[in-house]
DRENTOR-98464 format. One record per residue (C-alpha): residue number from 1; residue in one letter; x, y, z. Coordinates in nm, 2 decimals, always signed. Last residue first. Layout:
REM DRENTOR-98464
node vovo: NUM; kolgu: a; px: X; py: Y; pz: Z
...
END
This chain:
REM DRENTOR-98464
node vovo: 287; kolgu: e; px: +0.76; py: +0.65; pz: +0.13
node vovo: 286; kolgu: i; px: +0.57; py: +0.90; pz: -0.09
node vovo: 285; kolgu: n; px: +0.61; py: +1.28; pz: -0.02
node vovo: 284; kolgu: q; px: +0.86; py: +1.34; pz: -0.30
node vovo: 283; kolgu: i; px: +0.62; py: +1.15; pz: -0.53
node vovo: 282; kolgu: q; px: +0.38; py: +1.44; pz: -0.52
node vovo: 281; kolgu: e; px: +0.63; py: +1.68; pz: -0.68
node vovo: 280; kolgu: r; px: +0.73; py: +1.42; pz: -0.93
node vovo: 279; kolgu: m; px: +0.37; py: +1.36; pz: -1.05
node vovo: 278; kolgu: q; px: +0.33; py: +1.73; pz: -1.13
node vovo: 277; kolgu: e; px: +0.67; py: +1.73; pz: -1.30
node vovo: 276; kolgu: i; px: +0.57; py: +1.43; pz: -1.52
node vovo: 275; kolgu: l; px: +0.24; py: +1.60; pz: -1.62
node vovo: 274; kolgu: v; px: +0.42; py: +1.91; pz: -1.73
node vovo: 273; kolgu: k; px: +0.68; py: +1.70; pz: -1.91
node vovo: 272; kolgu: f; px: +0.41; py: +1.51; pz: -2.10
node vovo: 271; kolgu: d; px: +0.23; py: +1.83; pz: -2.20
node vovo: 270; kolgu: v; px: +0.56; py: +1.96; pz: -2.35
node vovo: 269; kolgu: s; px: +0.61; py: +1.64; pz: -2.55
node vovo: 268; kolgu: t; px: +0.25; py: +1.65; pz: -2.67
node vovo: 267; kolgu: n; px: +0.30; py: +2.01; pz: -2.78
node vovo: 266; kolgu: t; px: +0.61; py: +1.91; pz: -2.98
node vovo: 265; kolgu: t; px: +0.42; py: +1.62; pz: -3.14
node vovo: 264; kolgu: s; px: +0.14; py: +1.86; pz: -3.24
node vovo: 263; kolgu: l; px: +0.39; py: +2.11; pz: -3.38
node vovo: 262; kolgu: a; px: +0.52; py: +1.85; pz: -3.63
node vovo: 261; kolgu: t; px: +0.85; py: +1.67; pz: -3.70
node vovo: 260; kolgu: s; px: +0.94; py: +1.60; pz: -3.34
node vovo: 259; kolgu: k; px: +1.26; py: +1.41; pz: -3.28
node vovo: 258; kolgu: s; px: +1.38; py: +1.65; pz: -3.01
node vovo: 257; kolgu: g; px: +1.04; py: +1.65; pz: -2.84
node vovo: 256; kolgu: l; px: +1.02; py: +1.27; pz: -2.83
node vovo: 255; kolgu: t; px: +1.37; py: +1.26; pz: -2.69
node vovo: 254; kolgu: n; px: +1.27; py: +1.50; pz: -2.41
node vovo: 253; kolgu: a; px: +0.96; py: +1.29; pz: -2.33
node vovo: 252; kolgu: e; px: +1.17; py: +0.98; pz: -2.32
node vovo: 251; kolgu: r; px: +1.41; py: +1.14; pz: -2.07
node vovo: 250; kolgu: n; px: +1.12; py: +1.27; pz: -1.86
node vovo: 249; kolgu: l; px: +0.97; py: +0.93; pz: -1.84
node vovo: 248; kolgu: e; px: +1.30; py: +0.78; pz: -1.73
node vovo: 247; kolgu: q; px: +1.35; py: +1.04; pz: -1.46
node vovo: 246; kolgu: m; px: +0.99; py: +0.99; pz: -1.34
node vovo: 245; kolgu: l; px: +1.05; py: +0.62; pz: -1.33
node vovo: 244; kolgu: f; px: +1.35; py: +0.68; pz: -1.09
node vovo: 243; kolgu: d; px: +1.12; py: +0.88; pz: -0.86
node vovo: 242; kolgu: l; px: +0.86; py: +0.60; pz: -0.87
node vovo: 241; kolgu: r; px: +1.12; py: +0.35; pz: -0.77
node vovo: 240; kolgu: r; px: +1.23; py: +0.57; pz: -0.48
node vovo: 239; kolgu: g; px: +0.88; py: +0.62; pz: -0.35
node vovo: 238; kolgu: c; px: +0.77; py: +0.26; pz: -0.37
node vovo: 237; kolgu: p; px: +0.77; py: +0.13; pz: -0.01
node vovo: 236; kolgu: g; px: +0.61; py: -0.21; pz: +0.04
node vovo: 235; kolgu: d; px: +0.32; py: -0.39; pz: -0.12
node vovo: 234; kolgu: n; px: +0.27; py: -0.37; pz: -0.49
node vovo: 233; kolgu: t; px: -0.01; py: -0.17; pz: -0.65
node vovo: 232; kolgu: l; px: +0.16; py: +0.17; pz: -0.68
node vovo: 231; kolgu: a; px: +0.48; py: +0.01; pz: -0.82
node vovo: 230; kolgu: t; px: +0.28; py: -0.19; pz: -1.07
node vovo: 229; kolgu: e; px: +0.09; py: +0.12; pz: -1.18
node vovo: 228; kolgu: i; px: +0.42; py: +0.31; pz: -1.23
node vovo: 227; kolgu: a; px: +0.57; py: +0.02; pz: -1.42
node vovo: 226; kolgu: d; px: +0.28; py: +0.02; pz: -1.67
node vovo: 225; kolgu: l; px: +0.35; py: +0.39; pz: -1.73
node vovo: 224; kolgu: h; px: +0.72; py: +0.31; pz: -1.78
node vovo: 223; kolgu: a; px: +0.63; py: +0.05; pz: -2.04
node vovo: 222; kolgu: d; px: +0.40; py: +0.29; pz: -2.23
node vovo: 221; kolgu: l; px: +0.67; py: +0.55; pz: -2.23
node vovo: 220; kolgu: r; px: +0.91; py: +0.29; pz: -2.36
node vovo: 219; kolgu: d; px: +0.68; py: +0.20; pz: -2.65
node vovo: 218; kolgu: m; px: +0.64; py: +0.57; pz: -2.73
node vovo: 217; kolgu: e; px: +1.01; py: +0.62; pz: -2.74
node vovo: 216; kolgu: e; px: +1.05; py: +0.32; pz: -2.98
node vovo: 215; kolgu: e; px: +0.77; py: +0.46; pz: -3.20
node vovo: 214; kolgu: v; px: +0.94; py: +0.79; pz: -3.23
node vovo: 213; kolgu: d; px: +1.07; py: +0.78; pz: -3.59
node vovo: 212; kolgu: a; px: +1.26; py: +1.10; pz: -3.69
node vovo: 211; kolgu: r; px: +1.59; py: +0.92; pz: -3.75
node vovo: 210; kolgu: q; px: +1.40; py: +0.66; pz: -3.95
node vovo: 209; kolgu: l; px: +1.23; py: +0.92; pz: -4.16
node vovo: 208; kolgu: v; px: +1.57; py: +1.07; pz: -4.25
node vovo: 207; kolgu: y; px: +1.71; py: +0.74; pz: -4.35
node vovo: 206; kolgu: v; px: +1.40; py: +0.66; pz: -4.56
node vovo: 205; kolgu: v; px: +1.43; py: +0.99; pz: -4.74
node vovo: 204; kolgu: e; px: +1.80; py: +0.92; pz: -4.81
node vovo: 203; kolgu: e; px: +1.72; py: +0.58; pz: -4.95
node vovo: 202; kolgu: e; px: +1.45; py: +0.72; pz: -5.17
node vovo: 201; kolgu: l; px: +1.70; py: +0.97; pz: -5.32
node vovo: 200; kolgu: r; px: +1.95; py: +0.70; pz: -5.39
node vovo: 199; kolgu: i; px: +1.69; py: +0.50; pz: -5.57
node vovo: 198; kolgu: p; px: +1.57; py: +0.81; pz: -5.76
node vovo: 197; kolgu: d; px: +1.93; py: +0.90; pz: -5.87
node vovo: 196; kolgu: a; px: +1.94; py: +1.27; pz: -5.85
node vovo: 195; kolgu: d; px: +1.94; py: +1.54; pz: -6.12
node vovo: 194; kolgu: i; px: +1.90; py: +1.85; pz: -5.92
node vovo: 193; kolgu: d; px: +1.60; py: +2.08; pz: -5.90
node vovo: 192; kolgu: i; px: +1.63; py: +2.19; pz: -5.53
node vovo: 191; kolgu: a; px: +1.26; py: +2.23; pz: -5.52
node vovo: 190; kolgu: t; px: +1.20; py: +1.86; pz: -5.59
node vovo: 189; kolgu: f; px: +1.42; py: +1.77; pz: -5.29
node vovo: 188; kolgu: r; px: +1.22; py: +2.01; pz: -5.08
node vovo: 187; kolgu: e; px: +0.89; py: +1.88; pz: -5.20
node vovo: 186; kolgu: m; px: +1.00; py: +1.52; pz: -5.13
node vovo: 185; kolgu: l; px: +1.09; py: +1.62; pz: -4.77
node vovo: 184; kolgu: r; px: +0.76; py: +1.78; pz: -4.72
node vovo: 183; kolgu: a; px: +0.57; py: +1.47; pz: -4.85
node vovo: 182; kolgu: r; px: +0.77; py: +1.25; pz: -4.61
node vovo: 181; kolgu: y; px: +0.68; py: +1.47; pz: -4.32
node vovo: 180; kolgu: a; px: +0.31; py: +1.46; pz: -4.42
node vovo: 179; kolgu: g; px: +0.33; py: +1.08; pz: -4.44
node vovo: 178; kolgu: q; px: +0.50; py: +1.05; pz: -4.11
node vovo: 177; kolgu: l; px: +0.24; py: +1.27; pz: -3.94
node vovo: 176; kolgu: e; px: -0.04; py: +1.07; pz: -4.09
node vovo: 175; kolgu: p; px: +0.11; py: +0.74; pz: -3.99
node vovo: 174; kolgu: l; px: +0.17; py: +0.89; pz: -3.63
node vovo: 173; kolgu: r; px: -0.18; py: +1.02; pz: -3.57
node vovo: 172; kolgu: d; px: -0.30; py: +0.70; pz: -3.40
node vovo: 171; kolgu: r; px: +0.02; py: +0.68; pz: -3.20
node vovo: 170; kolgu: l; px: -0.02; py: +1.05; pz: -3.09
node vovo: 169; kolgu: a; px: -0.38; py: +0.98; pz: -2.97
node vovo: 168; kolgu: r; px: -0.27; py: +0.67; pz: -2.78
node vovo: 167; kolgu: l; px: +0.01; py: +0.88; pz: -2.61
node vovo: 166; kolgu: q; px: -0.23; py: +1.15; pz: -2.52
node vovo: 165; kolgu: v; px: -0.47; py: +0.90; pz: -2.36
node vovo: 164; kolgu: r; px: -0.18; py: +0.73; pz: -2.18
node vovo: 163; kolgu: m; px: -0.04; py: +1.06; pz: -2.05
node vovo: 162; kolgu: t; px: -0.38; py: +1.14; pz: -1.91
node vovo: 161; kolgu: e; px: -0.38; py: +0.80; pz: -1.75
node vovo: 160; kolgu: a; px: -0.05; py: +0.87; pz: -1.58
node vovo: 159; kolgu: r; px: -0.18; py: +1.20; pz: -1.45
node vovo: 158; kolgu: q; px: -0.49; py: +1.03; pz: -1.29
node vovo: 157; kolgu: r; px: -0.28; py: +0.75; pz: -1.16
node vovo: 156; kolgu: i; px: -0.05; py: +1.00; pz: -0.99
node vovo: 155; kolgu: m; px: -0.34; py: +1.18; pz: -0.82
node vovo: 154; kolgu: a; px: -0.49; py: +0.85; pz: -0.71
node vovo: 153; kolgu: a; px: -0.15; py: +0.74; pz: -0.56
node vovo: 152; kolgu: l; px: -0.13; py: +1.07; pz: -0.37
node vovo: 151; kolgu: k; px: -0.47; py: +1.02; pz: -0.22
node vovo: 150; kolgu: e; px: -0.39; py: +0.67; pz: -0.13
node vovo: 149; kolgu: g; px: -0.07; py: +0.78; pz: +0.04
node vovo: 148; kolgu: e; px: -0.26; py: +1.03; pz: +0.26
node vovo: 147; kolgu: q; px: -0.47; py: +0.75; pz: +0.39
node vovo: 146; kolgu: s; px: -0.16; py: +0.52; pz: +0.43
node vovo: 145; kolgu: r; px: +0.03; py: +0.80; pz: +0.62
node vovo: 144; kolgu: q; px: -0.26; py: +0.85; pz: +0.85
node vovo: 143; kolgu: q; px: -0.29; py: +0.47; pz: +0.92
node vovo: 142; kolgu: r; px: +0.08; py: +0.45; pz: +0.97
node vovo: 141; kolgu: l; px: +0.08; py: +0.73; pz: +1.22
node vovo: 140; kolgu: e; px: -0.21; py: +0.57; pz: +1.41
node vovo: 139; kolgu: a; px: -0.01; py: +0.25; pz: +1.44
node vovo: 138; kolgu: l; px: +0.30; py: +0.45; pz: +1.54
node vovo: 137; kolgu: c; px: +0.12; py: +0.63; pz: +1.82
node vovo: 136; kolgu: a; px: -0.03; py: +0.31; pz: +1.96
node vovo: 135; kolgu: d; px: +0.30; py: +0.13; pz: +1.95
node vovo: 134; kolgu: a; px: +0.47; py: +0.42; pz: +2.11
node vovo: 133; kolgu: a; px: +0.21; py: +0.42; pz: +2.39
node vovo: 132; kolgu: e; px: +0.29; py: +0.06; pz: +2.46
node vovo: 131; kolgu: l; px: +0.66; py: +0.12; pz: +2.46
node vovo: 130; kolgu: t; px: +0.62; py: +0.41; pz: +2.70
node vovo: 129; kolgu: a; px: +0.40; py: +0.21; pz: +2.94
node vovo: 128; kolgu: a; px: +0.67; py: -0.06; pz: +2.96
node vovo: 127; kolgu: q; px: +0.93; py: +0.20; pz: +3.02
node vovo: 126; kolgu: l; px: +0.74; py: +0.37; pz: +3.30
node vovo: 125; kolgu: a; px: +0.65; py: +0.03; pz: +3.46
node vovo: 124; kolgu: a; px: +1.02; py: -0.06; pz: +3.46
node vovo: 123; kolgu: v; px: +1.12; py: +0.28; pz: +3.60
node vovo: 122; kolgu: d; px: +0.89; py: +0.26; pz: +3.90
node vovo: 121; kolgu: q; px: +0.96; py: +0.61; pz: +4.03
node vovo: 120; kolgu: e; px: +1.09; py: +0.64; pz: +4.39
node vovo: 119; kolgu: r; px: +0.85; py: +0.84; pz: +4.61
node vovo: 118; kolgu: e; px: +0.99; py: +1.17; pz: +4.71
node vovo: 117; kolgu: i; px: +1.08; py: +1.19; pz: +5.08
node vovo: 116; kolgu: l; px: +0.95; py: +1.49; pz: +5.27
node vovo: 115; kolgu: v; px: +1.19; py: +1.62; pz: +5.53
node vovo: 114; kolgu: g; px: +1.49; py: +1.66; pz: +5.30
node vovo: 113; kolgu: p; px: +1.48; py: +2.03; pz: +5.26
node vovo: 112; kolgu: a; px: +1.24; py: +2.21; pz: +5.49
node vovo: 111; kolgu: m; px: +0.89; py: +2.24; pz: +5.33
node vovo: 110; kolgu: l; px: +0.74; py: +2.00; pz: +5.58
node vovo: 109; kolgu: l; px: +0.88; py: +2.21; pz: +5.87
node vovo: 108; kolgu: a; px: +0.74; py: +2.53; pz: +5.72
node vovo: 107; kolgu: l; px: +0.40; py: +2.36; pz: +5.69
node vovo: 106; kolgu: q; px: +0.41; py: +2.26; pz: +6.06
node vovo: 105; kolgu: d; px: +0.48; py: +2.61; pz: +6.18
node vovo: 104; kolgu: p; px: +0.83; py: +2.76; pz: +6.24
node vovo: 103; kolgu: q; px: +0.91; py: +2.90; pz: +6.59
node vovo: 102; kolgu: a; px: +0.96; py: +3.28; pz: +6.63
node vovo: 101; kolgu: a; px: +1.29; py: +3.39; pz: +6.79
node vovo: 100; kolgu: e; px: +1.26; py: +3.54; pz: +7.14
node vovo: 99; kolgu: p; px: +1.43; py: +3.25; pz: +7.30
node vovo: 98; kolgu: f; px: +1.74; py: +3.29; pz: +7.08
node vovo: 97; kolgu: n; px: +2.01; py: +3.06; pz: +7.23
node vovo: 96; kolgu: e; px: +1.78; py: +2.80; pz: +7.37
node vovo: 95; kolgu: a; px: +1.53; py: +2.84; pz: +7.08
node vovo: 94; kolgu: i; px: +1.81; py: +2.79; pz: +6.83
node vovo: 93; kolgu: s; px: +1.93; py: +2.48; pz: +7.01
node vovo: 92; kolgu: a; px: +1.57; py: +2.34; pz: +7.01
node vovo: 91; kolgu: l; px: +1.54; py: +2.42; pz: +6.64
node vovo: 90; kolgu: a; px: +1.85; py: +2.23; pz: +6.56
node vovo: 89; kolgu: s; px: +1.73; py: +1.93; pz: +6.76
node vovo: 88; kolgu: q; px: +1.40; py: +1.94; pz: +6.58
node vovo: 87; kolgu: l; px: +1.57; py: +1.95; pz: +6.24
node vovo: 86; kolgu: a; px: +1.78; py: +1.65; pz: +6.34
node vovo: 85; kolgu: l; px: +1.46; py: +1.47; pz: +6.45
node vovo: 84; kolgu: l; px: +1.29; py: +1.56; pz: +6.11
node vovo: 83; kolgu: r; px: +1.59; py: +1.43; pz: +5.91
node vovo: 82; kolgu: e; px: +1.59; py: +1.11; pz: +6.11
node vovo: 81; kolgu: s; px: +1.21; py: +1.07; pz: +6.06
node vovo: 80; kolgu: d; px: +1.23; py: +1.12; pz: +5.68
node vovo: 79; kolgu: i; px: +0.86; py: +1.18; pz: +5.61
node vovo: 78; kolgu: a; px: +0.67; py: +1.00; pz: +5.34
node vovo: 77; kolgu: a; px: +0.36; py: +1.14; pz: +5.17
node vovo: 76; kolgu: t; px: +0.13; py: +0.88; pz: +5.02
node vovo: 75; kolgu: t; px: +0.07; py: +0.79; pz: +4.66
node vovo: 74; kolgu: n; px: -0.16; py: +0.52; pz: +4.53
node vovo: 73; kolgu: e; px: -0.29; py: +0.74; pz: +4.25
node vovo: 72; kolgu: g; px: -0.12; py: +1.08; pz: +4.19
node vovo: 71; kolgu: t; px: -0.13; py: +1.05; pz: +3.81
node vovo: 70; kolgu: d; px: +0.24; py: +1.09; pz: +3.78
node vovo: 69; kolgu: s; px: +0.36; py: +1.23; pz: +3.45
node vovo: 68; kolgu: a; px: +0.55; py: +1.11; pz: +3.14
node vovo: 67; kolgu: r; px: +0.60; py: +1.31; pz: +2.82
node vovo: 66; kolgu: i; px: +0.75; py: +1.17; pz: +2.50
node vovo: 65; kolgu: t; px: +0.81; py: +1.38; pz: +2.19
node vovo: 64; kolgu: f; px: +0.91; py: +1.19; pz: +1.88
node vovo: 63; kolgu: e; px: +1.03; py: +1.36; pz: +1.56
node vovo: 62; kolgu: l; px: +1.02; py: +1.13; pz: +1.25
node vovo: 61; kolgu: k; px: +1.20; py: +1.23; pz: +0.93
node vovo: 60; kolgu: g; px: +1.08; py: +1.00; pz: +0.65
node vovo: 59; kolgu: r; px: +1.16; py: +0.66; pz: +0.51
node vovo: 58; kolgu: s; px: +1.12; py: +0.30; pz: +0.61
node vovo: 57; kolgu: c; px: +0.83; py: +0.33; pz: +0.86
node vovo: 56; kolgu: y; px: +0.65; py: +0.08; pz: +1.09
node vovo: 55; kolgu: a; px: +0.92; py: -0.17; pz: +1.17
node vovo: 54; kolgu: s; px: +1.18; py: +0.11; pz: +1.17
node vovo: 53; kolgu: a; px: +0.97; py: +0.30; pz: +1.44
node vovo: 52; kolgu: k; px: +0.97; py: -0.01; pz: +1.66
node vovo: 51; kolgu: e; px: +1.34; py: -0.06; pz: +1.62
node vovo: 50; kolgu: r; px: +1.41; py: +0.30; pz: +1.71
node vovo: 49; kolgu: l; px: +1.19; py: +0.27; pz: +2.02
node vovo: 48; kolgu: g; px: +1.39; py: -0.03; pz: +2.13
node vovo: 47; kolgu: n; px: +1.71; py: +0.16; pz: +2.08
node vovo: 46; kolgu: e; px: +1.57; py: +0.44; pz: +2.29
node vovo: 45; kolgu: i; px: +1.49; py: +0.21; pz: +2.57
node vovo: 44; kolgu: s; px: +1.78; py: +0.31; pz: +2.80
node vovo: 43; kolgu: r; px: +1.70; py: +0.68; pz: +2.74
node vovo: 42; kolgu: l; px: +1.37; py: +0.64; pz: +2.92
node vovo: 41; kolgu: a; px: +1.47; py: +0.77; pz: +3.26
node vovo: 40; kolgu: d; px: +1.64; py: +1.07; pz: +3.10
node vovo: 39; kolgu: p; px: +1.29; py: +1.20; pz: +3.00
node vovo: 38; kolgu: m; px: +1.21; py: +1.22; pz: +2.63
node vovo: 37; kolgu: r; px: +1.28; py: +1.41; pz: +2.31
node vovo: 36; kolgu: f; px: +1.36; py: +1.16; pz: +2.03
node vovo: 35; kolgu: h; px: +1.47; py: +1.21; pz: +1.67
node vovo: 34; kolgu: l; px: +1.46; py: +0.95; pz: +1.39
node vovo: 33; kolgu: d; px: +1.57; py: +0.99; pz: +1.03
node vovo: 32; kolgu: l; px: +1.47; py: +0.72; pz: +0.78
node vovo: 31; kolgu: f; px: +1.61; py: +0.82; pz: +0.45
node vovo: 30; kolgu: r; px: +1.53; py: +1.06; pz: +0.16
node vovo: 29; kolgu: n; px: +1.31; py: +1.27; pz: +0.39
node vovo: 28; kolgu: n; px: +0.95; py: +1.37; pz: +0.40
node vovo: 27; kolgu: v; px: +0.78; py: +1.48; pz: +0.72
node vovo: 26; kolgu: s; px: +0.66; py: +1.29; pz: +1.03
node vovo: 25; kolgu: r; px: +0.55; py: +1.43; pz: +1.37
node vovo: 24; kolgu: c; px: +0.52; py: +1.18; pz: +1.65
node vovo: 23; kolgu: e; px: +0.36; py: +1.22; pz: +1.99
node vovo: 22; kolgu: v; px: +0.40; py: +0.98; pz: +2.28
node vovo: 21; kolgu: t; px: +0.20; py: +1.03; pz: +2.60
node vovo: 20; kolgu: v; px: +0.27; py: +0.85; pz: +2.93
node vovo: 19; kolgu: s; px: +0.07; py: +0.84; pz: +3.25
node vovo: 18; kolgu: i; px: +0.20; py: +0.65; pz: +3.55
node vovo: 17; kolgu: a; px: +0.03; py: +0.60; pz: +3.89
node vovo: 16; kolgu: g; px: -0.14; py: +0.28; pz: +3.79
node vovo: 15; kolgu: t; px: -0.13; py: +0.25; pz: +3.41
node vovo: 14; kolgu: t; px: -0.21; py: +0.53; pz: +3.18
node vovo: 13; kolgu: v; px: -0.12; py: +0.50; pz: +2.81
node vovo: 12; kolgu: s; px: -0.13; py: +0.77; pz: +2.54
node vovo: 11; kolgu: g; px: -0.06; py: +0.76; pz: +2.17
node vovo: 10; kolgu: r; px: -0.04; py: +1.06; pz: +1.94
node vovo: 9; kolgu: a; px: -0.01; py: +1.10; pz: +1.56
node vovo: 8; kolgu: f; px: +0.11; py: +1.35; pz: +1.30
node vovo: 7; kolgu: g; px: +0.16; py: +1.29; pz: +0.93
node vovo: 6; kolgu: t; px: +0.39; py: +1.32; pz: +0.63
node vovo: 5; kolgu: m; px: +0.58; py: +1.04; pz: +0.46
node vovo: 4; kolgu: s; px: +0.29; py: +0.92; pz: +0.25
node vovo: 3; kolgu: q; px: +0.22; py: +0.55; pz: +0.21
node vovo: 2; kolgu: t; px: +0.13; py: +0.34; pz: -0.09
node vovo: 1; kolgu: m; px: +0.00; py: +0.00; pz: +0.00
END
C-alpha cells in the first residue's frame, strides 16, 4: 500500500500511577531519520523505540516527543524521621540561644529540605507504558500515512492515465504525421531541382524518416507507465522506484520532443513534461 511520509499521531497509556504520552510528527526525507525528546529515565529504551519505528516506517524524518507524568494514584507522603529529628534538635538549640525567635509552623517544617521523601519512580513500569504508547502512536501514524498515500496514488494514476490518452492519440496520428513529413521532404528535394538517382533519393528519405521515428520512445513511455501502476499496486515502499521512473519518463519525453517533425508532437512532449513534473512533486512525499 502506498504511504505518504507526512503525518502526525499521538498515543497515550495510563497504568497505575504513571501516564505516558507519545507524539510523533513525520515529514518527507530521503532516508529514515529518527529524533527523540524524552525524560532521561527512558534513554535506555531508545534503541527499542528506534526498532519499533523502523518496523512501521522505512523513510521520513520522524520527531518523537515523550511526556511522562504521575497520576497521583496510590501515593502517600513519606517523612524522613531522622531528618525531622535532626531539624527538631537544631530548632531546640536555636530556641535556647534565641528564646525570642519565632518558631516555624508545621507547613514550614514540611517544606524544609529533606523532610519529605519523594516516592521512587517505577522505571520498569514507566518504560513498559512508553513502549505501549509508542505502538499506539506508530499504528495511528501508519494509518494516517496510508490514507494520505492513497490520495497521492490516485493523483499519480490520474496524471498517468492522461499521458496514456495523449500517447494513444499520438500513436493514431503517427502514420499521418510521417506521411506529411515524407511529403515535405520530397517537396524540398524537388525544389532543389537537381538530377538525383531516384533509388539513392529514396534511401536518403527513408534514412531521415528513420531518424525521426518515435515509435520506440512511445513504447518505452507505455512500459514506464505500466511500471508506475505496478509500483503503486505492490506492497512495500515505492517512492524511490517512482522517482526513478519519473526520470526515465522525462528522458523519453525529451527525446520525443527532439525528434518532433510536427507542432502537435512538440506540444504533446511539453504536456508530458508538465504531467511528469506534477507527479514528481507528489512522489517526493511518498515513502
